[in-house]
C-alpha positions as CSV (number, residue, x, y, z in Angstrom):
1,M,-6.3,0.9,7.6
2,D,-9.5,2.1,5.8
3,A,-7.6,5.1,4.4
4,V,-5.1,2.8,2.7
5,Y,-7.8,0.4,1.6
6,Q,-9.9,3.2,0.0
7,A,-6.7,4.7,-1.7
8,Q,-5.9,1.3,-3.2
9,R,-9.5,0.8,-4.4
10,E,-9.4,4.3,-6.0
11,A,-6.0,4.4,-7.5
12,L,-5.2,0.7,-8.3
13,K,-8.8,-0.5,-8.9
14,M,-8.4,-3.2,-6.3
15,P,-11.4,-5.5,-6.0
16,E,-13.9,-4.7,-3.3
17,G,-13.3,-6.7,-0.2
18,D,-9.6,-7.2,-0.9
19,R,-8.5,-6.1,2.5
20,Q,-5.1,-7.8,2.9
21,I,-4.0,-5.0,5.1
22,R,-2.3,-5.1,8.5
23,Y,-1.6,-2.2,10.9
24,V,1.6,-2.5,13.0
25,E,2.4,0.2,15.5
26,H,5.9,0.3,17.1
27,K,6.8,1.8,20.4
28,S,9.2,4.7,20.0
29,A,12.0,2.6,21.5
30,Y,11.7,0.1,18.6
31,F,11.2,2.6,15.7
32,S,13.4,5.5,14.9
33,V,11.7,8.6,13.7
34,P,13.8,10.4,11.1
35,S,15.1,13.8,12.0
36,G,12.6,16.6,11.2
37,K,9.6,14.4,11.5
38,T,7.0,14.4,14.2
39,E,5.5,11.7,16.5
40,N,2.9,11.2,13.7
41,Y,5.6,9.9,11.3
42,T,4.0,7.1,9.3
43,L,5.7,4.5,7.2
44,V,3.4,2.8,4.7
45,E,4.7,-0.3,3.1
46,I,2.6,-2.0,0.5
47,T,3.4,-5.4,-1.1
48,L,1.4,-5.8,-4.3
49,F,1.3,-7.6,-7.6
50,P,3.5,-5.9,-10.3
51,G,2.0,-4.2,-13.3
52,R,0.6,-0.8,-12.2
53,S,1.6,2.2,-14.1
54,L,3.5,5.1,-12.7
55,K,0.4,7.2,-13.1
56,A,-1.6,4.8,-10.9
57,K,1.2,4.8,-8.3
58,R,1.2,8.6,-8.3
59,H,-2.5,8.5,-7.8
60,L,-2.1,6.0,-4.9
61,Y,0.6,8.2,-3.2
62,K,-1.6,11.3,-3.4
63,S,-4.7,9.5,-2.3
64,I,-2.9,8.1,0.8
65,V,-1.5,11.5,1.7
66,Q,-4.8,13.2,1.3
67,R,-6.7,10.6,3.4
68,F,-4.0,10.6,6.1
69,G,-4.2,14.4,6.1
70,E,-7.9,14.0,7.0
71,L,-6.7,12.0,10.0
72,G,-4.3,14.8,11.1
73,I,-1.1,13.4,9.6
74,A,1.0,16.0,7.8
75,P,2.2,15.1,4.3
76,S,5.8,15.6,5.5
77,D,5.3,12.8,8.0
78,I,4.2,10.2,5.4
79,F,6.7,7.8,3.7
80,I,5.4,5.3,1.2
81,V,7.2,2.3,-0.2
82,L,5.9,-0.2,-2.7
83,Y,7.2,-3.7,-3.0
84,E,6.3,-5.6,-6.2
85,P,7.6,-9.2,-6.2
86,P,7.1,-11.0,-9.6
87,L,3.9,-13.0,-9.9
88,D,6.0,-16.2,-9.9
89,N,6.9,-15.3,-6.3
90,W,3.3,-15.4,-5.0
91,G,1.8,-18.8,-4.0
92,L,-1.9,-18.8,-3.8
93,R,-5.0,-20.8,-4.6
94,S,-3.8,-24.2,-3.3
95,G,-0.1,-23.4,-4.0
96,M,-0.3,-22.1,-7.6
97,P,2.1,-19.3,-8.7
98,A,0.0,-16.1,-9.2
99,S,1.4,-16.0,-12.8
100,E,-0.6,-19.2,-13.6
101,V,-4.0,-18.2,-12.3
102,D,-6.8,-15.7,-13.2
103,L,-6.5,-13.1,-10.5
104,G,-10.0,-11.8,-11.3
105,F,-8.9,-8.2,-11.8
106,N,-6.7,-6.1,-14.1
107,L,-3.1,-5.3,-13.0
108,N,-2.5,-2.9,-15.9
109,V,-4.0,0.3,-14.5
């Protein structure tokens, strides 16, 4: 989890302490590993506010792969998917759409 957090801080300029991260491990009976991958196959799914540039996303992907590599996970075993629901689809701060509040950080990185 720290590897993903640090990659987000570096590449997306996420605010310090923004650790909305969860780790879910599935037993092999409930998660199919694609052909040609090892038991270290890791699917990283990140739901984030839209607005980041392709350059920032590339930086994120490379940073995650590098940090996971330090943990012994081969680049070929890493699959990353970003989900970017529109700001209107995020309810926060007492039920306000994210599009109507000051998030406190820049999404245009």
